[in-house]
N, C-alpha and C positions, 0 to 999 in steps of 0.2 A: 952870345946869340943860337941859334937852333935851327936845325936842318928845317925847310920848308917846303912842301911842293908847289913850285912853283907853273910847270908845264905840263901837259899830258898831250904825245904824241900817240896817232894811233894808223895802224896799218894791216894790211892783208899780204901773204905771199902764196906762193903754189909750187909744187913740183908736178906738172902736167902729167908726165911718163914715168918718172923714175920712183914714185914711193920714198921720193929720198925727204925725212921729216927735219934736216939740219938745212937743207935746201931751199925749204918751203921758209921755214923760222927764218933763216938770214934775211931772206927776198921780204919778209912782213917787215924785218926793225927797219928795214932800208927804205921800204915804201913809207914806215911814219918819221926815219930822219931825215931824207931826201926832196922830202914835199917843204921844208922849212929852214930859216936863217937865222935862230935865236938871238938875239941883243941883250936878250935879260942881263946875264952878267957884266955885261959893260954898262947896262943901265945902272947897274947896284955898284957898280966900281969893283967889283971882283974879275976874275981872269976864268975863260972860260973851262979851262982844265979845274979848276973849283968845284965843278957840278958833279954831282953824283948820279946817277941814272940808273934806277928801277927798271928792270925791262921783264915784264910780264908774256910769255907765249903760251897761245891756246892750242893745243893738238890732239888729236886723238890716243896719241899715245906719248904721253909727254918724256919716256925715258930715252926715247928713238933719238933725243934733241941732242948733238954734241952744244953743249953752253958755252966750252971758251972759244968756239967758232964765232957763236951768237956775239957775246961779251967784244971778241976783238972789233966787231963793224962801229963800235964807238969812237967817234972821229975825236970827241974831247970829252975830258974826266975820266972819272972812275964810276964803275956800276957795276949791277947783279944780275943776274937772269933767274929767274922762277919760270919754270914748265908745267904748266896746268892741264887738267881736261878741257877740251875745246875743238875747233875748227873741224874739219870734214875728211873724209879720206873715202873716196868712191871708185871702187873696182870698175875695171875694165870689163867689156862683154865674155871676153874669154876667162877672167878671173887669173890673169896673169901677170897683170901689176895693177896700179891705181894711180889717181889723181890727190894729192896732199895740199889742205888749205889750210894757213895759218894763219893767224890773228895774233897782232902786238901791237903791244903798249910799253909806250917809252915815258915814263914819269921824270921828271928835272927837277931836285932838289939842289938848294943854296943855303947854304949859312947865312941867314939873314935874321934880322929884327923882325 
């Protein structure tokens, strides 16, 4: 058998005032995951923990995301996190802080024929 992509979930998250990239990334992944209830693993006779979830996070400064915190959000299976350039950072008028907007894609893979 081979790992096959079976689901793509997409979400957006923000940190309005703190410019916290990890907080925005976690919220984006939560947005992607918490609006779904997947039964695909059961449908093909596999346990939900057999899923491998590839997480892609788009933010302006990818190095500022704590990947371990993002990965810890996965409720089932194992996964990986890759952060790439994307999203938005919008400074406030005073220039003292900014709003960070992150995008997330959760790509679920199962080992099926």
